[in-house]
C-alpha positions as CSV (number, residue, x, y, z in Angstrom):
1,X,44.1,109.8,55.0
2,X,43.9,106.6,57.2
3,X,45.3,107.0,60.8
4,X,46.2,103.4,61.8
5,X,47.9,104.3,64.9
6,X,44.7,105.0,67.0
7,X,43.5,101.7,66.5
8,X,46.8,99.8,68.1
9,X,45.8,98.9,71.6
10,X,48.5,99.4,74.3
11,X,50.8,96.6,74.9
12,X,52.1,95.9,78.2
13,X,55.6,95.1,76.6
14,X,56.5,98.0,75.8
15,X,59.6,99.3,77.7
16,X,59.6,102.3,80.1
17,X,62.3,105.0,79.4
18,X,62.0,106.6,82.3
19,X,63.6,105.3,85.0
20,X,61.7,105.4,88.9
21,X,63.6,106.5,91.5
22,X,64.5,103.0,92.7
23,X,66.1,102.2,89.2
24,X,70.2,101.7,90.1
25,X,72.3,103.2,87.2
26,X,74.6,101.1,85.2
27,X,77.9,102.8,86.6
28,X,77.9,101.2,90.0
29,X,81.8,100.2,90.0
30,X,82.6,102.5,92.0
31,X,83.6,101.5,95.4
32,X,81.0,100.6,98.2
33,X,80.3,104.0,100.6
34,X,82.1,102.2,103.4
35,X,85.2,102.5,101.6
36,X,87.5,105.5,101.6
37,X,87.7,107.2,97.8
38,X,90.9,108.0,98.2
39,X,92.0,104.4,99.4
40,X,90.5,102.8,96.5
41,X,92.5,105.6,94.1
42,X,95.8,104.5,95.8
43,X,95.2,100.6,95.8
44,X,94.4,101.2,91.8
45,X,97.5,103.2,90.9
46,X,100.0,102.1,93.8
47,X,101.3,99.0,91.7
48,X,102.3,101.4,88.9
49,X,104.0,103.6,91.4
50,X,105.6,100.8,93.1
51,X,106.9,100.2,89.9
52,X,108.7,103.2,89.3
53,X,109.9,103.3,93.0
54,X,111.6,99.5,93.1
55,X,113.3,100.5,89.9
56,X,115.9,103.4,90.8
57,X,118.7,104.2,88.7
58,X,117.5,102.0,85.9
59,X,117.5,103.6,82.1
60,X,114.2,103.5,80.8
61,X,111.8,105.1,78.3
62,X,108.9,107.2,79.4
63,X,106.5,107.6,76.4
64,X,104.5,111.0,77.3
65,X,101.4,112.6,75.4
66,X,100.3,116.4,75.8
67,X,97.3,116.7,74.0
68,X,97.4,120.6,74.2
69,X,100.4,120.9,72.5
70,X,101.2,121.5,68.4
71,X,105.0,121.1,68.8
72,X,105.3,118.4,71.7
73,X,101.9,115.9,71.1
74,X,103.8,113.0,71.7
75,X,107.6,112.8,73.2
76,X,110.1,110.0,74.3
77,X,112.4,111.0,77.4
78,X,115.0,108.4,78.0
79,X,117.1,108.6,80.9
80,X,118.1,107.1,84.5
81,X,115.0,107.1,86.7
82,X,116.5,109.3,89.7
83,X,113.1,109.5,91.6
84,X,109.8,108.8,91.0
85,X,106.1,109.7,93.1
86,X,102.5,109.6,92.3
87,X,102.6,113.3,90.9
88,X,106.0,113.1,88.6
89,X,109.2,111.2,88.1
90,X,112.4,112.9,87.6
91,X,114.7,111.5,84.8
92,X,118.5,112.0,83.9
93,X,119.4,111.1,80.2
94,X,122.9,110.4,80.8
95,X,124.0,111.3,76.9
96,X,123.0,115.1,77.4
97,X,123.5,115.3,81.4
98,X,119.5,117.3,81.2
99,X,117.2,116.7,83.8
100,X,113.4,115.9,83.1
101,X,110.6,116.5,85.8
102,X,107.7,114.7,83.8
103,X,104.3,114.8,85.4
104,X,102.5,111.6,85.8
105,X,99.2,113.0,84.1
106,X,100.9,113.1,80.7
107,X,102.2,109.5,81.0
108,X,101.3,106.9,78.6
109,X,103.6,104.0,79.4
110,X,107.4,103.4,80.5
111,X,109.6,100.9,78.7
112,X,112.8,99.4,80.7
113,X,116.1,98.6,79.0
114,X,116.7,96.1,81.8
115,X,114.8,93.7,84.3
116,X,112.3,95.1,86.0
117,X,111.9,94.2,90.1
118,X,108.2,93.7,90.8
119,X,108.2,93.0,94.3
């Protein structure tokens, strides 16, 4: 058996796969240490929250996904927005007079049937 691997000299262009302690991880898009993490989250999601709050009493369709449910995997709730917050939205269906409390964690997107106020 000819073992040619022993005759290969060490090459300096072989990458080092073990990072040193000074190597920065590739996921450094987090806020800097001087900025409060909660304010970063608030800035990121405040725009969507503002759209819901600046358009009360408008009819909208909320597209929700419930990944742990077999029966309610994807649902659409349509109604008048009564109140919106970061945690939930209170919606009233005008046809059936039902009220829905929709947790924001399951919200995919919202479609308004009227003009939207973005300010």
